[in-house]
Each structure stands twice: as structure tokens, then as C-alpha cells.
N, C-alpha and C positions, 0 to 999 in steps of 0.2 A: 365220705360226706362231711366229717368233721374238719378234714383238711381244707376242703373247698370253702367252708364257712369261715375258717380262720383266715384264709387268703383274702376273702371278700372283706372281712373285718379289718385286715391290715390296710387294704386299699382305701377304705373309708377313713381310717385313722390318718393315713398319709395325706389324703385330700384335705382333711380337717386341719392339718398343720399349716396350710397355706391360705392366706386371706387375699381374695381378689381385690386389687386396687383399681385396675382400669382394663376395660375390654377394648382392644384395638379393632380398626376396620378390617384388617387382614385376618381376623379370627384368633389371633394370639391374645393372651391375657397377661397383664403384668400382675404378679402376685407377690405377697410378702411372707417370708418365713416368720411365724409368730414367735418362735424362740429366739432367733438371732436378729430379726428385723431386716434381714438382707432381701433385696429384690431379685426376682427370677422371672423368666418367661415361662408361661404354661401353654403348650400347644396340644391340640387334639388332631391326630393324623388319621386319615382314612386309607392313604396309600403309604406304606412304610415297610421297612425291613427290621424287625425287632433285634436281629443279631447285630446289625450295624450300631443301633443306639446302645445296646448292652456293652458292646466293645468300647464305644466312646465314653461310657460311664466309668469304665474301669481303667481307661488309659487317657492320661491328661497330656495336653500340649497347648502352648501359647497361641498356636495357629488355628485352633478350633474351639468353639464354645464348650464349656464344661457342662456335662450332663449330670444333674443332681440326682434325679430319680426318673424312672420310666416304668409304666405298668400298663397292661392291657385292660381296657374297659369294654367288654363285649367284643365288637369288631374293630374298635378304634384303639389307638395307642396314645396314652397320655404321657407327655414328656415335660419334665421340669428342667430347664436349662438356664445357663448363665445369662443375666441381664447385661447387655452390652450397650454402652452409651457411645454413639459415634454416627458416622454417615456411611452409606454404601457407596461403592466406587462409581456406580452409574450417576449418582447424585453429584459426586465430586467432579466427574468429567463434564456433566452438563453445566455446572457452575463455572468451571474454568475453561470451557470451550474445547471440547473433544480432546482434552488432555494436553493441549498446547500450553496452557497457562501453568501447568504443573512444572516445577523445575525438572530438568532432565534426570538428575541423579535421584530425585524422589520417585520418578516413574520406574527407574531401574530397581530401586529398593523395594517398591511394592511388588513388582514382578518376581523378584528374588524370593521374597517372603511367601508369595503364593506357591512358588516351587517347593519351598520348605514344607508348607502345609500339605501339598500333595504327596511329598515323600513320607510324611508321617502317616497319611491314610494308606498309601500303597505299601507301607511297611507292615501292615497288619497281616495276619496269617489265618485265612487267606486274605489277599489285598482287598481294601474297600475302594470301590469305584464310585466317585461322586456323581457323575453322569449329568450334572446341570451346572457346571462351572461357567459363570458369566458375571459381568460387573455388578449386577444387583444382588449377587450371592457372595460378594466380597465386601467386608466391612472394615473400616479403619476406625479404631477407638479414638477417644479424645487424646490419648497419649501417642497415637500414630501406629499402634500395633495392628497388623493385618490379621484378620480372622476369616476363614472360609466357613460360611453358614449354610443353612437349609439343606438337610440331608434326607428330605422326603423321597427323592429319586435314587438315593444311594443304594448300592447292593454289594454283596460279597461276590468276589470273582469265583466262578464255578468252572473248573477245568473240564474240557471236553464238550461244553455246551455249544451247540451249533448256532443258536440265535436267542435273543432276549425274548422272554415270555410277555413282557410289557413294553410297548413302544413309548418311551419317555424321553423328553429333551426339549430344548428351546431352539426354534428354527433360526438358522444362521450361526448357531454355536454348536449344535449337536453333530456328532460324527455320523457318517453314512450307516455304520453298523447299528445305530440306535433306531433306525427305521426298519429293522427286520432283516437286513442283509447278512448280519453275522452277530456273534455274541460280543458283548462289551468286555473290555479288559483295560489294563493300565493305559494303553494307547488311545482309548476313547477320551480320557481326561487330557492326554497330550494334545489331541486335536483341538479341544476347547481352549487349552492354554495357548496354542498357536493363534487362534482367533482373537484371544485377549491381547496378545502381543501386537497384532495388526491394529487394534483399537488404541493401545497405549503409546505406540511408537510409529505413528503414520509418517510416511515419507523417508524413513531411515532405511537405507539399502541393506545394512547388516541385519536389522530386525526383520525386513521383508524376506531375506534369505532364510532366516531361522523359521519364520512363520510358514514359508512355502513348504519346507520339509515336514514341519509338524502337522500341517493340514493336508498331507497327501491322502488321496482317496484310498490308497492301498495301505492298510495298517502296517504291513511289513516294511514299508519304506519310511515310516515315521521314526522319530526318536523313540528309543525303548524305555527311557527313564527320564524323570524330571531333573535328575542330576545333570544329564547332558545339556538340557536346555538352560539350567541355572549357570553352568560354566560358560555357555555361549553368551548369555545375557550380560554376565559380569565383564565380558570382553568388549561390549559395545561402549563406545565413547562418542561424545558430541563431535569432537574434532572438526571445527569449522574449517572450510577450505580457504585458500588465499582470497578467492572471490568474496566469500562471506566476511572475511576480516576487512577487505576493502570497503564493502558496502556498509559495514557498521560505523565507518567514519563519516558517512553522509549525515548531515543534520536532520534530525527527526526520524531516522530510519529505525524501525522496530522489527527485528527478525521474527518475533513471535506472532506478528500480524500477517495473515496470509496475503492480503492485498499488497502490503509493503514488499513481501518476499518476491512475488511474481512481477510487480510493476518495475522494481529496481532492475531485475534481470532483463526484462524486455527492453527497457530504455538503454541499458548498457550494450545489449546485442545490436540494437538499431544504430547506436553511435559507431560501433565497430564496423557495421555493414556499410555505413555511409563513407567511412574512411577508406574501406577496401574498394568500393565502387569508384570513388574519385581517383584513386591510384590506378585502377584498371583502365578507366577511360583515357586518362592522361597518357599512359604508356601506349595504349592502342593507337590513339590519334597521331602521336608524334614518332612512333617507332615501328609498330606492327604493320599498319596499313601501307606505308611506303614499301616495306619489304614484300608484302603480299602482292601488290600490283606487279612488281618485277617478276616474282616467282610464278604468278598465274600465266603471264605471257610466255615465259620460258617453258613451263610444264605443258601448256596447251599445244604449242608448236612441236614440242618433243613427242607428245602423245600421238599426234597425227603422223609425224615423220617416221615413227617406229611402227606404224600400221595398227595401233590399238584403236578399237572402234566400239567401245562401250558407249551407247547413246546417252545414258544418264550422266556418266562421268564427263563426256565432252560437252553436253548441254550445260552442266553446272559451271564448267571452266569458261565456256563461252559467255555465259551471263555475267559472271564476275569480271571477265576481261572487258566487256562492253561498259559495265557500270563504272569501272575504275579507269579505263583507257578507251574513250570513244573512237569509233572507226575513222572519223575525219582527222584524228590526231596521229594515226598510224602512218608509217612510211610506205612506199610502194611495195617493198618485199613483204612487209607485215600484212598489208591488205590482201595480197595474193594468198599468203599462208592462211589468213583468217577466213577467206571465202571457202577454202576447203573444209575448215572446221565447221562453218555454218551449214554447208551442204550436208555434212554428216549429221548435224543436229536435225535438220529438216527431214532427212531420211528416217531418223528414229521417231519422228512425230507423226508419221503417216501410217494409216491402217485402212482396212477395207470394210470396217464395221460401223464406226460412229464418229461423229464430229462434223466439222464444216467441210462441205464438198469443194475441192479445188479443181479436179479434172474428173471426167466421167468415170464413175465406179471407184474413185479414190477419195479419202477423207483426211483432213489435217486436224489434229487434236487442238484443243484450246491452248495448250502450251505452245504448239507450233505457231498458231495465229499470234499469240502474244510475243513470240520470239521475232516474227517478221515485223511486228510493230516496234519492237525494241531496236531492230536494225535501222528502221526509218528514223526513229528518234535519235539514233547515234550518228546520224549523218550519212547513212548509206542511201544512194540515189535509187529511184524506182526501177531503172533498168537492171541495176546490179541485184536488187531484191528479186526481180523476176528470174534472172539467170541462176541465182542461188536456189530458188524454189524449184525450177525445172531440173537442175542437176541433182537436187535431193530426191526428186521423183524418179529420175533415171537410176540412181543408186538403189532405191527401194525395189524397182522392177528387176534389176539385175540380181539382187539378193534373193528375190522370190522366183527366179528363173522365168520371169515374164518378159522374154526378150522382144516379143511383138509390141508390148506396151512401151518398152524402153525405146524401140525404134520410132514409135508414134510420138513420144515425148521429144525425141531429137528434132522433130519438125519445128518445134517452138524455138529452137536455137539457130534457125537458119539466119545466115548473115553475121552470126557471132563468130569470134575467133575459134578455130579448132573444131568447127562443127563437122566437116567432112571427115576429118581424121578420127573423131570420136565415133562417127557412124560406121566407118570401115572397120574400126576396132571391134565394135559390137558384132558385126556380121562375121568377122573372122573367128571370134570366140564361139558363135553359134555353129559355124561349119565344123570347127575342131571338136566341139562337144557332140554334134550329131554323129561324126565319124567314130568317135569313141564309143557311143552307145551302140552303133552297128557292130563294132568289134565285140562289145560285151554280149550283144544278142547272138552273135555267131557261136560264142562259147557257152552262153546260157540263154536259150531262146524263151525268155519269160515275157509276160505281158507288160511288166513294168519297164523293161529295157526297150521293148517295141514302142510303147507310148512315148517315152522320152525321145527316142530317135525321130518319131513322126513330128513331135513338137518342134524340134530344132530344124528339121528339113523343111517344114512348112514356113518357118520364119525366114530362112535364107532364100526360099523360092519367092516369097512376097518381097524380099529385100532386093531382088534383081540379080542374084547370082546366076550366071549363064547356064551351067549344067545342073542346077538344083532340081529341075523337073525330072530329068533323067534319073538322077540319084534317088528321088522319091519313088518313081515307078519301080526301079530295081529293088529297093528295099521292101516295097509292098509285095512283090512277087516272092521274095525270100521269106517274109513273114507268113504269107499264105501257104507256102510249101511246108513250112515248119508246123503250122497248125494242123494240116492234113496228116503229116507224119505222126504227130502226137496222138491224133484221134485213132489212127490205125494201130498204134502201139498200146492203146488202152489208157492213155493219159488224158482222159476226157475233160477233167476240170481245167487242166493247163490249156488244152485246146480251146475250151469254151471261153476262157479269159482272153486268149489271143484272138479268137474270132470276134469278140466284142470290141477289141481295140481296132481291128481291121474295119469293122462296121462303122466305128466312130469317125475314122479318118478317110474312109472311102470317098467322101464327097470332095476331099482336097486333092485326090489323085486322078490325073487324066487317064482313064481306063484304056481307051483304044481297044486293043485285042486281048486285054486281060480277062480272066475268068469272071463273068458277070454273076454267076449263080451262087453268091456268097450266102444268101439266105437259106438255100437248100442244104448247104454244107453244115450250117449252124443247127438246122433241124435234125439232120442225120446224126450229128455228134451228140446232141441232147438225147436222141432216141437210144443210141448205143450206151450212153452213160446210164440212163434209167434202167435198161436191161441188165447192165452189170450190177447195179445196186440191188435190183430185184433178185438176181441170182445169188448175191452175197447175203441175202436176208435183211438188207436195209430197206424195209418196205416203206417207211415214212418218206425217205428221200426219193426212192424210186417212184412212189405215187406222185410226189410233188413235181418231179421232172416230167412224168407222163402227162400230168394235168396242163403243164405249160405248153405242150405241143399236142393237145387232145385231138386236133383235126388232122394230125399227121399219121398216116398208116393206121394201125390198130391201137394207137396210144390210149384212147379212151377206155377200151376194154381192159388193157393191161393195168391202167390206173385202178379200175375196180378190183382186179385180181390182187394187186398189192394190198388194197384195203381189206379184202377178204382174208388173205393170208395173215395180215397183221392182227386182225380181230381174232382169228383162231389162236394165234400165239398169245395174245393177251388173256383169252379165256383159259388156256392151259396154265397160265401163271396166276390164275384166280383174280385177274384184274377185270372182273365181270362188267363193271360199269363202263369202263372205257371200251371194252369189246362191244357192248350193246350199242354204244354211240356209233361206232364204225359200221356195224351191221345195219343200223338204221340209215346211214348215209348211202349205202349201196343196196337199198331195198329193191327187190325184184331180181337181183343178180344171184344165180344159182339158188342155194337154200339159205340165203342170208336172213330172210324173214324168220324162218324157223329157228335158226341158230341165235338170232337176236332175242327171241322170246326165252330160249334156254339160258342165255347169259343174264337176262333180267331176273329170271327165277332164281338162279344161283346167287345173284347179288342180294336179292331180298332175303334169301335164306342165310346168307353170310352175316347180314346186319340185322337179323330179326329181333334181337334183344335190344338193339340201339338203332332203330330205323332212322333213315335220313329222308330229306324231302324227295330225293330221287326214288327211294325205295317205295314210298307211298304212291307215287305216280306210277311206278312200274307194276305194283301189285294190282292196281285198278285195271291196267291194260291186260294183265294176265287173267284176271277174273272175267273181263269182257271177252277175251279170246278162249275162255273155258279151258285154261291150261291145267293139266293134271296137278293136283296138290296145292293149287293156288288158294283155294278156300281155307284149307287147313293152315297154310302159312300166314294168311291174313289174320286169323284168330290169334296166332302167336305174336304177330307184330302189333296188333291192337290191344294186347294185354299190357298193363303197366308193369314196370320193373323199377326197383329202387336200388341205388348204390349208396352205401352208408360209410361215412368217414367220421372219425372222432378226433378231438384235439383239446388243448388246454385253452381256457379263456383267461383265467388269472389264478394265482395261488399266493396269497399274502397272509401269513399266520394261519389263523383258523378259517379265514375266508377262502373257500374253494369254489371254482366254477369250471365245469367242463362243457364242451359244446358238441352237439351231434348234428351232422349235416346229411340230409337225404337228397339225392339227385335223381329226378325221374327220367325214365327212358321208356320208349314205346307208347302205348296208348293210341287213341284216335288221333289222326293227323292234326285236327284243330281242337282236340279235347283238352279239358283241364279238370282238376280235382283238388279237394282239400286233402291235406296230409295229416294223419294221426300218428303220433309217436307214442309207443308203449315202452317204458323203461323198467326193467326188473332188476332189483338188487339181489343177486343170487345168494348172498350170505344171509341177509335179513328177510328175504322173500317179499320185501315191500315192492309194490307196483305203482308207477306214476304214469299218467296219461296226459297228453296235450295235443290239441288239434289246431291247425293253422287257421287264421281268420280268412286269409286269401286263398284263392285257388291257384294251382301251379300246373304248367304244361310240360311237355317233354323237353329235356335239356335244362330245365330250371331247378334251382336248389332252394331248400327251406332249411333253416337252422334253428335248433332248439337248445336251450341252456339248462344245465342241471347244476343248481347252486346249493351248497351246504355250508353252514357255519358251525364247525365243530373241531375241537382239538383231539377228540377221542378216536377219530377215524380219518383215513385218507382215501377219498373216493378214487384216486388214481392207482391205488394198490389193491382194489377189490374188483372182482369180476362182475360184469353186468351183461344183460341181454337187451338189445334194442330191436323191436319189431315195428315195421312200417305198414300202415293200412291206408286204403283209399276210400272214397265215398261209399262204395257198395260193400264195404267191410272186408274186401279181399286183402290178404296179407301179400305184399309185393316185395318185401325185403326183410332180412334178419341178420343180426350181427351179435356175437358173443365174445367178450374179452375184457381187458383192462383199458381204460381210456388212455389215449396217447398223450404224452407230455409235450408233444410238438404243436406249434401253431399251424393252423390250416392256411393254405394259400388263398388269396382273394377273400 
């Protein structure tokens, strides 16, 4: 008791030694030592670390204010510290314009001395972390000495600490770990020092590189000591570039003014750009363009003569050629060569989908129309334009294997040179191609080969070839025989495709004494195919094929049998819903109705705890049919069930929030209910209840939040029990365990 009174008496004596001279707006008081007459600051701190101020009192440095005395007054700390006359760095920067008015070397000196001050603090054992380094906490005395002030947020480094207990710092200057992500250490001040470098040396690439590493979000990637940054800072020099030295010679140019700096560079850039553009256009007009004209003509003719046919490439070449060398200025040989190029261009501009219609069923794109206009403007006469357009269409049809349309387009060339020769050439190609497809069909009797052969035989028949009709009849007989053989050998799908080709081209073949009953053969092949699918257990395809020919023989009955067998198969695989649908589709066939009810009952039983819309409909049908067990099953389905999930909402310091989500299943088909959550802390036995304001139906979820603000306990490490109740007081779900640290989906 005596010691406490003596200590209190000492504090009173110490306070009496200092006379208050002025009380400042920031809460500090300027006091005078009555004995020496020396001025000091007196601060009363509510947030502080007494060990920091005790260490500063016993350890002196020119980079920190001297602490004369410090003592605790109840919950506050009274600090008597050195009275410093000067300005803070933020005031200096504001007066000089973001630091640009300060001489470069002065900025380097200030940053260097800040590094020295941090080295003094970090040299303590354990190190002192300032945690609030910023321009307003750096003061320059009237003599220019740099001092780091304001140690309210400072702390001693604690090895092994996972995160700070107090979140302190200035936004924009504080490191991420000061917001509770990790514990502060020396690298926390390094981060703030990097931000200070960005403020002091804006636009300096070397300084930006240093600041980028110092302010890395990962403390492990930052500088580990202020010594490293001090060494890097001392290597930064102004070093103006040759451009800067040139600009400084301009009358009135002031590099310290931002508008001078950017305006001078923009003007110089525009001057250089104008000189480059003038040189470029002069060179292009007098040297490049004449060379390009000659090269375009040479390349375009070479491209066509070598058989290259990329439409876009030829289109571009042709346009350039006409723009630089009009058609009426070409010689006779050049015009002939150019027409071939133009025909290829038109061929590339034709489609069967959209654009301007040129001939029936064909369209010319806007590029093609523009190209024809370009031909006219370049001196090409209308008859030549028409010839180019028709030949382009003929090329298109030949590429698309539309030989009939190619022959039709030939009619437009009547009376023009080479018309008969071109027509005979097309028919010859059609005949050779048809014979080749017949040969291919003999080796591989596929529907694709048959269709191709019929196409070309039809064209040569319409084209007036003498024996074309006989060739077409012979091939029809060959294809029909092959289809019958495929059907006999069980290759029903190949036979079906071949029969469809025969049916499509039958109208073009003079049948005479050929087999007329093609339709019966197609029906029989489909019947045999469906039987094979049914025997192989492929009931879906078998049923589909029987339905297509339901009026043929007993196909309708066999279609029902396929559905019956498939439904039984689904029921054995516990696919009861699909099975019940199939049984319903063949109602009245065998015992399909009885088996359908059984499938519906099994389905309702399978989903009884999570009923679906179908199951509610099925149970009513079962009740109506007085199906055994249906009433009991309905009670199970109409009872509520709850599924419970837990997860984390947030965990920041002492603020903890877990969430509990209850999802309802079952219940009446259109029913809903309030949900009551009962949470029991199994350690403290405390019980919490909450009831939802809204009602919820099946498949809907309700979420409750359990929030605690405490550093003495972690709710995610304790066991809890959650019970869920509905309006009638029935418990419909229960869960016991530790809350999950994972976020819930949705």
C-alpha cells in the first residue's frame, strides 16, 4: 500500500514539474520544464504500447523525438517528449506541389534519413514496428533534420504471432497484414516506406521499381531490411536523357512544370510524325505505286496460270489491277487473261443463301455486284460483263457438282465463241464421272455411290446423249438387285438407304418391264429390320420401325410388344418412372395396366423422402385405384423432411458468423410451413431459437445466421446440435457436429 502511494506521489510531483503553456487542437499540450525552462510536448494516449515508449526513453537517436518521461495515469499513458519546431512532410509536399518543387537530392536525403530512422527502430530487441509511417508522421526540423514521430500505433514484434490483435493503420499506406491477414513485422514498415517513395519520386522509373518490390502484397517478396532500400535509393540519380537536355534549351521551358513536360514532348512527337509522313507519301507516290502496278498484273496472271483459285486472293488482285490499270488500257492478250480472273472472282461471290438474285435459286453477294460495277466503270462493255457473269456461274455449278445447272447456264452463251465446245466438255465430264461412280458402286454398293451415279446419268440423259437412257435403266436394275441382296443378308440399314435412293430417282427411269413393287420391298425390309432389332433387345428402335409400318402385317402388335418388353426392362433396372410411362402408352395390352400401377408405386416408394411432381400425381392415382400400401406411402410422402447444411459466413478477428441452411422435402404437394431453427451449444448447453417470417415449400431452403463477437471462443471448433421444426411442432431434421469452414454453394 505504501509503495502504491509513493508511486502516486511521484506522478503528482512529476506533473507539477511541467507548466502548461498551450493546449493544441490535436490534444497535445506544450509544457515548460520549470527547472530548465525547456519546452516539451505532453501527450495523453489511450491507445499505446508502454514498452515502446520506455525503450525510446532509454535509447536516443536524432531520427526520433526524445522521450523525457512517461507514466501511466489510470488507463492512459502520459508522455513528455521533445518539442520539435518544423513542418511535417505532408505540409511541405502540399506547399511545393506533390514533391516536384523539392530539389531531387533533397528528396533523396529525406528518404535516406527515413531509412536510418527505421533502422534505429528495427534495431531494438525485439524490433519496434512503427505501423503508421506516412508523410504527416515525418517531420523536418528548422535545421532540416528528419524525425519519425507519432508512436501511438507502434508495437514490439512478437515472434510466432499469427495476426495483430488491433487493426491499426492509414488507408493507402498500411500493409495488407495490418487488416488482420497476418502479424506485423519489419516488412510492414517496408511496405509503407515503398508507398512513401511513390509519393516522393513520382515518374522516376528506378524509384517505381523499388516501390513495386517494397509494396508487394506478399511480405516474403518485399525487401527484408531498410538497409537494402537505402542502398537502392542512394543509387537513383536524376540523369536527364538527351531529349530532356534538348528541351531545356527551349525558351521558357520549365521541366518542373507538368504541363511544360508533356506539351513539349507531344509537340516534338507531332513534328517527327509529320516529317515521317511526308517522306512516306513522297516515296510511295513516285517509287512504290509504279512498281506495285507492274507486280499486280504479273502476279494475277501467274496465279491463274498456275491453277491457284483462292477467291479472296484473286478478288483482291483483280480489284487492285483494275484500279491501277483499267480494262480499256490492256492489250488483247491481257484482256483474255483478265476475263479468266474475273470469272473466278464472280464464282467466289455466288452463294445459294443470301444477296441479290442473279438467276433462279442463285445469289450474288454485294461484293460481286460491286465488282461488276467496277468492271463497267473500267471500260468493260455490257456483253463482256454478261459473259464473265455467266461463266462465273458455270464455274460455281461445276464446283458444286450441279451439272444440270451448269448446262442450263450454257444456254445463255449461245452464239458466243466456244459455246458448243464448252457444252460437249461438260457432258463428257458428266459421263466419265457417272461411269466411275458405277464402278465404285460395283465394289462398294452404298447409297452414296448410287445417288451420285443417278445424278450424273440423269444429266447426260437430259443432255441428249444417245445411250444415256439404257445406261440409266441398267444401273437401276443393278441397284435394285443389290438392295434385295443386302436385305436377304441382314444388312437392313444399308438396304433401307439404297431403297430410298431408288425411290427418289424412280421417276426419272423409264420402267417398262422393271419391278414396279418397290414400295412392298421397302416395307418388308423395314419389317425384317424391326424384327432383328427386337430379337437383339433394341426395343426402342424396333418399336420405332414397327410404328413406321404399323399397317403392314402384325407390325402394330409387335410395336406394343417392344414397348411392353422395354418397360419391363426399365422396371427391373429401377427406372420406374420411365417404365410407368411406357406401360401407360400401351394401356390394355396384356397386363400393362397392372404393371404400370406397380411401377408407379415403386417409383413413389423410391422418392418418398424427396417426392417429385410425378410422384404426387402417381400416389393419387394409386389411392384412387385402392392399390395396397398406397395410403401408408402417402403418409410418408406428405411428411416434411429437412436436410441441414452448415458453412462459414465470415471470420474476421473476434467477429464470427456461421450459417445454417435447411432445405425442405416432402410435405403436401402444394403445402408450405414456417421453419423453426433450434441451436444448442453442447459445451455451454445454451439454446437459441429462431423462426422464419415466411413460409417455405418443398425444395425451398431457409438460412439462419449464428453470430458471435468473442476472442475467448471459436464457434467453428465447438460442437453444436441443430434441430428443425415445422408449424405443427414436428421435428423434421437434426444435425450434430462442428460448423463447416467452407462457403455454401448458391
